C-alpha positions as CSV (number, residue, x, y, z in Angstrom):
1,M,-0.1,0.0,0.0
2,S,1.4,3.5,-0.9
3,S,1.3,6.4,1.6
4,P,0.9,10.0,0.8
5,V,3.9,12.2,0.4
6,K,4.4,15.8,1.4
7,T,6.7,18.5,-0.1
8,I,7.4,21.6,1.5
9,G,9.7,24.2,-0.7
10,I,10.8,27.1,1.3
11,L,11.6,29.7,-1.2
12,A,13.7,33.2,-0.1
13,A,13.6,35.3,-3.0
14,R,17.0,36.8,-4.2
15,P,17.3,40.6,-4.0
16,G,15.2,42.5,-6.6
17,R,13.3,39.0,-7.5
18,A,10.7,38.9,-5.3
19,A,7.9,39.9,-8.0
20,D,9.5,37.3,-10.2
21,L,9.2,34.6,-8.0
22,R,5.7,35.4,-7.0
23,A,4.8,35.5,-10.8
24,L,6.3,31.9,-11.3
25,L,4.7,30.3,-8.4
26,L,1.4,31.9,-9.2
27,G,1.8,30.7,-13.0
28,M,2.1,27.3,-12.4
29,T,-0.6,26.9,-9.6
30,A,-3.4,25.3,-12.0
31,A,-1.3,23.0,-13.6
32,C,0.0,21.6,-10.6
33,R,-3.3,21.2,-8.9
34,A,-4.7,19.5,-12.2
35,E,-2.0,16.9,-11.9
36,P,-3.3,13.2,-11.3
37,G,-2.1,12.3,-7.9
38,N,-2.0,15.8,-6.7
39,L,-4.1,16.2,-3.6
40,R,-3.1,19.6,-2.5
41,W,-0.8,22.7,-3.6
42,D,-0.8,25.9,-2.1
43,I,1.6,29.0,-1.7
44,W,1.9,30.6,1.7
45,Q,3.7,34.1,2.1
46,D,5.7,35.1,4.9
47,Q,4.1,37.6,7.0
48,A,7.4,38.7,8.2
49,N,9.1,38.6,4.8
50,A,7.2,39.3,1.9
51,G,9.8,37.7,-0.4
52,R,9.7,34.6,1.3
53,Y,7.2,31.7,0.3
54,V,6.5,28.4,1.3
55,I,4.9,25.6,-1.1
56,D,3.1,23.1,0.5
57,E,2.1,20.1,-1.7
58,L,0.4,16.8,-1.1
59,Y,0.6,13.8,-3.5
60,K,-1.1,10.6,-3.2
61,D,2.4,8.7,-3.3
62,N,6.0,8.8,-4.8
63,D,4.5,8.0,-8.2
64,A,2.6,11.2,-8.4
65,V,5.6,13.2,-7.0
66,A,7.7,11.5,-10.0
67,F,5.1,12.6,-12.3
68,H,4.9,16.2,-11.0
69,R,8.9,16.4,-11.6
70,E,8.5,15.5,-15.1
71,T,5.8,17.8,-16.2
72,A,6.7,20.8,-18.3
73,H,5.7,23.3,-15.7
74,Y,8.0,21.9,-13.2
75,K,10.6,21.9,-15.6
76,A,10.3,25.2,-16.5
77,Y,10.3,26.1,-12.8
78,A,13.3,24.2,-12.1
79,A,15.2,26.1,-14.9
80,R,14.5,29.5,-13.2
81,I,14.1,28.8,-9.5
82,G,17.8,29.0,-9.1
83,D,18.2,32.7,-10.4
84,L,15.1,33.8,-8.5
85,A,15.3,32.2,-5.0
86,E,17.1,30.0,-2.3
87,R,15.4,27.0,-1.8
88,T,15.0,24.5,0.7
89,V,13.0,21.6,-0.2
90,L,11.5,18.8,2.4
91,L,10.3,15.5,1.0
92,L,8.0,13.9,3.9
93,D,6.6,10.7,4.8
94,P,3.4,10.6,7.2
95,T,4.1,9.3,10.7
96,D,1.7,8.0,13.4
97,A,1.1,10.6,16.0
98,A,-1.6,8.6,17.7
């Protein structure tokens, strides 16, 4: 049985690139949400730093994550993100918190 996978991306815009980063993220939202296996894809903006964003993604399993990373919109994002932001990515498995 497969389990859901959460991906958290923390993106801090490089100087002068906050508007470009925001545009990139907003431009890929609909395509990411429409992917098979995507359960959730949200962008959060830091209240203390308007140039810092958190991408909160939830996929049905690792195959859905792999599919996401092969899409044209993800590849376009990957090609640009290094110029726009410092990036930290966490790939997370669920744990039993009960």
